[in-house]
Structures are given as structure tokens and as C-alpha cells.
VMD Tcl script that draws the C-alpha trace (Angstrom):
set ca {
  {0.14 136.61 -7.12}
  {2.25 133.62 -6.31}
  {2.63 132.57 -2.63}
  {5.43 130.23 -1.69}
  {6.19 129.02 1.85}
  {9.91 128.93 2.71}
  {10.50 126.61 5.70}
  {14.05 125.30 6.29}
  {15.93 123.66 9.08}
  {13.30 121.06 10.00}
  {13.63 118.95 7.06}
  {17.26 117.90 6.19}
  {16.48 118.10 2.40}
  {15.94 121.94 2.78}
  {13.73 122.11 -0.36}
  {13.00 125.74 0.40}
  {15.56 128.21 1.92}
  {15.49 131.99 2.34}
  {19.17 132.34 1.61}
  {18.81 130.67 -1.68}
  {15.91 132.84 -2.61}
  {17.78 135.98 -1.55}
  {20.66 134.77 -3.91}
  {18.25 133.95 -6.74}
  {16.78 137.42 -6.34}
  {20.03 139.35 -6.32}
  {21.20 137.46 -9.36}
  {17.99 138.17 -11.29}
  {17.85 140.95 -13.86}
  {14.11 141.37 -13.05}
  {14.68 143.74 -10.09}
  {16.32 147.13 -9.81}
  {15.76 147.99 -6.16}
  {16.37 146.17 -2.89}
  {15.46 147.11 0.66}
  {16.18 144.74 3.45}
  {15.03 145.30 6.97}
  {16.64 142.92 9.58}
  {16.95 142.92 13.24}
  {20.39 141.22 13.44}
  {23.34 140.58 11.13}
  {26.45 138.39 11.57}
  {29.49 137.98 9.31}
  {28.53 134.55 8.20}
  {25.18 135.90 6.76}
  {26.78 138.91 5.04}
  {29.58 136.70 3.48}
  {27.20 134.06 2.44}
  {25.29 136.54 0.11}
  {28.42 138.66 -0.79}
  {28.97 137.23 -4.28}
  {25.24 137.55 -5.23}
  {25.05 141.09 -4.05}
  {28.32 141.78 -6.02}
  {26.39 140.61 -9.14}
  {23.32 142.67 -8.29}
  {25.52 145.82 -8.12}
  {26.02 145.42 -11.84}
  {22.12 145.65 -12.44}
  {20.48 147.20 -9.34}
  {19.96 151.01 -9.09}
  {19.62 150.66 -5.23}
  {20.80 148.00 -2.56}
  {20.05 149.12 1.00}
  {19.88 147.44 4.31}
  {18.28 148.75 7.58}
  {19.86 146.80 10.49}
  {19.31 146.91 14.19}
  {21.71 146.76 17.02}
  {19.38 145.94 19.84}
  {20.45 143.24 22.48}
  {23.99 143.02 20.89}
  {22.58 140.84 18.22}
  {24.56 142.35 15.42}
  {28.36 141.78 14.99}
  {30.97 144.38 14.40}
  {32.49 142.26 11.74}
  {29.17 142.09 9.85}
  {28.86 145.85 9.62}
  {32.52 146.13 8.76}
  {31.90 143.86 5.87}
  {28.93 145.81 4.65}
  {30.98 149.15 5.01}
  {34.00 147.66 3.11}
  {31.77 146.33 0.39}
  {30.27 149.94 0.00}
  {26.76 148.58 0.54}
  {24.39 151.38 1.59}
  {23.45 150.49 5.21}
  {21.48 152.31 7.92}
  {21.48 151.36 11.54}
  {18.24 151.54 13.38}
  {18.30 152.60 16.97}
  {15.32 153.17 19.29}
  {16.28 153.99 22.68}
  {12.92 153.53 24.39}
  {12.94 150.86 26.88}
  {11.49 147.42 26.04}
  {11.16 148.20 22.36}
  {13.24 146.11 19.98}
  {13.77 146.63 16.33}
  {12.94 143.16 15.09}
  {11.73 142.98 11.36}
  {12.93 140.44 8.86}
  {11.56 141.79 5.51}
  {13.16 141.80 2.08}
  {11.83 143.82 -0.82}
  {12.83 143.23 -4.48}
  {11.21 145.71 -6.96}
  {11.51 145.78 -10.74}
  {9.57 147.35 -13.57}
  {7.57 144.23 -14.23}
  {8.06 142.10 -11.21}
  {8.10 142.51 -7.51}
  {9.14 139.99 -4.82}
  {8.65 140.31 -1.00}
  {10.01 137.86 1.49}
  {8.90 138.21 5.09}
  {9.32 135.97 7.99}
  {11.58 134.97 10.82}
  {15.12 135.09 9.01}
  {17.62 137.48 10.26}
  {20.92 138.26 8.10}
  {22.82 135.44 9.79}
  {23.95 131.98 8.44}
  {21.54 130.47 10.89}
  {18.65 132.60 9.92}
  {19.02 132.19 6.07}
  {20.17 128.54 5.95}
  {20.23 126.28 8.96}
  {17.79 127.46 11.69}
  {14.28 126.22 11.80}
  {12.73 129.28 10.19}
  {9.33 130.15 8.50}
  {8.88 132.83 5.84}
  {6.50 133.74 3.02}
  {7.64 134.66 -0.51}
  {5.19 136.78 -2.54}
  {5.77 137.22 -6.30}
  {3.65 139.34 -8.40}
  {3.43 141.73 -11.34}
  {4.38 145.23 -10.32}
  {1.91 147.22 -12.29}
  {-1.23 144.95 -12.70}
  {-1.55 142.83 -9.54}
  {-3.98 144.78 -7.35}
  {-3.20 142.82 -4.23}
  {0.50 143.27 -4.68}
  {0.32 146.98 -5.33}
  {-1.78 147.38 -2.20}
  {0.69 145.38 -0.18}
  {3.72 147.43 -1.25}
  {1.79 150.61 -0.66}
  {1.13 149.41 2.93}
  {4.68 148.36 3.50}
  {6.02 151.65 2.16}
  {3.54 153.61 4.12}
  {4.46 151.93 7.30}
  {8.25 152.21 6.70}
  {8.07 155.68 4.93}
  {10.25 157.43 7.30}
  {12.95 154.77 6.96}
  {12.67 154.56 3.17}
  {12.86 158.38 2.66}
  {15.70 158.54 5.22}
  {13.77 161.13 7.38}
  {13.55 159.10 10.56}
  {15.85 160.29 13.43}
  {16.17 156.73 14.44}
  {18.29 155.64 11.57}
  {21.88 156.58 10.87}
  {24.03 155.88 7.87}
  {26.86 153.28 8.53}
  {30.17 155.09 8.46}
  {33.52 154.18 10.07}
  {32.93 156.65 12.72}
  {29.37 155.44 13.45}
  {30.86 151.86 13.68}
  {33.51 152.92 16.12}
  {30.88 154.68 18.33}
  {28.74 151.47 18.29}
  {31.72 149.51 19.38}
  {32.45 152.07 22.26}
  {28.89 151.90 23.41}
  {29.19 148.08 23.56}
  {26.19 147.67 21.20}
  {27.88 144.99 18.91}
  {29.20 141.50 19.60}
  {32.45 140.40 18.21}
  {33.41 137.56 15.97}
  {36.84 136.16 15.18}
  {37.93 134.32 11.92}
  {40.82 132.08 11.37}
  {41.81 129.83 8.48}
  {38.69 130.85 6.68}
  {36.43 129.90 9.61}
  {34.06 132.28 11.35}
  {33.45 132.11 15.11}
  {30.20 133.24 16.54}
  {27.93 132.47 19.56}
  {25.44 129.53 19.31}
  {22.69 132.11 19.93}
  {23.25 135.23 17.90}
  {19.71 136.51 17.68}
  {20.24 138.93 20.53}
  {18.20 137.09 23.27}
  {19.28 136.40 26.83}
  {22.57 138.51 26.43}
  {23.60 138.10 29.95}
  {23.72 134.23 29.90}
  {27.11 132.54 29.23}
  {27.43 131.39 25.72}
  {29.38 128.74 23.94}
  {30.94 129.32 20.50}
  {30.60 127.46 17.30}
  {32.69 127.47 14.20}
  {30.74 128.43 11.06}
  {32.21 126.56 7.95}
  {31.90 127.80 4.49}
  {29.12 126.08 2.51}
  {27.12 126.44 -0.69}
  {24.00 128.36 0.07}
  {22.45 126.69 -3.04}
  {23.19 122.92 -2.03}
  {20.17 120.79 -2.29}
  {17.86 122.97 -4.29}
  {16.33 123.10 -7.78}
  {16.90 126.81 -8.91}
  {13.65 128.51 -9.76}
  {13.36 131.48 -12.06}
  {10.75 134.08 -11.53}
  {9.56 134.01 -14.89}
  {8.74 130.39 -14.63}
  {6.26 131.03 -11.83}
  {2.55 131.16 -12.44}
  {1.68 134.72 -11.55}
  {-2.05 135.39 -11.17}
  {-2.73 139.00 -12.20}
}
mol new
graphics top color blue
foreach p $ca { graphics top sphere $p radius 0.5 }
foreach p [lrange $ca 0 end-1] q [lrange $ca 1 end] { graphics top cylinder $p $q radius 0.2 }
display resetview
């Protein structure tokens, strides 16, 4: 198993970056199935990965997101984009008090190789590129790495009711569901103009009653400043 620390935002060089590793993984032909569990999503994060997901659609058998709407941390525009791109997306809602859906977990599975990225990054431009974040990337051979197989079994066991779609807390994202989420005031709104994206400085769903300033997210290359690594170049310990 190969373990890589992905920490970005603190060092201006950004030698590692969750966004870029997601992009590389979606581009790779080593994987056939993707499951992403994130608490919050913004249009900037979705759009940043769009061209890579488009490539993955040509090779992957499954691309699926499970996204939360707690604390108004996910935007209407992000969900609209996923819906328009025909990306299978499920909205997780747990109506218990003081319980927040808060995972940041990305699973890429293939016949020979598996990749797990887990840490603090949501599906936002800040989360996958610019925030001070910390994640771990685990790469291993799907069939022969005992630790890797055990890890995947534990993850899939824990999220079994989401993965098999039997949980009453998940709902397939449709236009009707999106409009209901808007009516219930569970999403925040973003406004774009001249190719720019407007969102609050803090879009991770905390302190939602506080006044927030807005920032403009400019379009930038998710791969800037990195040496592209291929999974097959990694030394994987069986």
C-alpha cells in the first residue's frame, strides 16, 4: 500500500492538492467505479472537476456522489450543475438535532487498483485547492493488498445502506427534489457573471446566522504547480 499526505493551502507551492488528485483519478483508466461522500458542495468545486468527470464518463461504469445539505453548506447552483451533467447524485438528510452529515471521502475502484482519498476537503474550490486542508491518499492493489481489502470492506460496511441505496436518509437528486430543497431553505445561492462565481467566504456551513461577505472565485487551472503522477508509477507494496 502506498500512502501519500495531501496538504495544501499552507505552502504557496501547493505540492500536493486534493483537487488535482481527483482530476488525475477521474482521467485514469485504472478505475471503473467512483463514490464520493461530501458534506458540502459549491458550483466552483463542481465546475473545477467537470472536464475530468466528462472524461471519466467514457471509461467508468459508475460515478456517484452523496452530498449533504446541513447548515446550508451546499449551493443550489452546485446541485443544478450536477443534475444538468447527469451525474448520479444522492442528497443525504438526517433530521435529528445536532447531527451533521460531515464526511469527505472519495473512493476510486478498479479491477487492479483502488484509491481512497479521505480528509477535510469538501467539493468546493476552497476545499480541493486553496484552503488549508489535510487528507491522506491510499493506493493499493485491489485483489492482493490485504490491508487495502480490509479497509474497503470496512468502509463499504459502514456506508452499506448508502451504497446499496436502501437508506431512508438519501434521496436521488431530481429537479423536483432540488426545488423542494430550495423551498425548505436548505441551500445557499450563488450568482455568476462574466464567467465569475460568487460565493460566501465561508461556505463550509458553519455559523450560518452570521453576516458573511462575498468573494469572487476566478477560474484557474487545478493542475497549476504540480508534477503529474501516474498510479502505475507508484511503488505499491502488496
